[in-house]
NUTOR-391966 format. One record per residue (C-alpha): residue in three letters; x, y, z. Coordinates in steps of 0.2 Angstrom, whole numbers, plus 5000, padded with zeros to 4 digits. Layout:
N
AlaXYZ...
END
This chain:
74
Met522348424116Asn522748424134Phe524448454142Leu525048334155Lys526548334166Ile527648174165Thr527448144184Asp525548144183Phe525648034168Arg526847914177Asn525747914193Asn524047884185Ser524647794169Lys523247664170Glu521847784166Tyr522647874151Pro522447724138Asp520547724141Lys520447914139Val521447904123Glu520347764117Asn518847874120Gly519648014108Asp520648124120Ser522448174115Phe523848224127Ile525448314126Ile526648254139Thr527848394146Arg529448384156Lys529948544165Gly528748644154Lys529348574137Ala528348454127Val529248284125Ser527848174117Lys526148164111Ile524848034114Ile523448024101Pro522147894097Phe522747764084Asn521747764068Gln521147594065Glu520847614047Thr522747634044Arg523547474037Gly524847394048Trp526647344042Lys526147174037Arg525547134019Glu523847054016His524046874012Val523346833994Thr522846663989Ile522846613971Lys521646493965Leu522246393949Arg521046353935Asn520746163930Lys521746103946Lys523446123938Asn524946143948Thr525846313949Leu527146273936Glu525946203923Tyr524846363926Ile526346483923Leu526946393908Gln525146393900Glu524946583904Arg526646623896Ser526246523880Glu524546613879Gly525446783879
END
């Protein structure tokens, strides 16, 4: 993990996303105190959106008929 002054980050901000994408991590400091951390984003982590699930009905029934049949079968 590399320490980076906030002024250096501000003046050269275009190059840091590429470095982070390649695996580098940075702690940004202001007046010698750590204020933030820049780390690579883990792509395996799920986002805030849920997956869309499509339900296929048997025998081409409409949804209500299918639910009523499922309930009657137990």
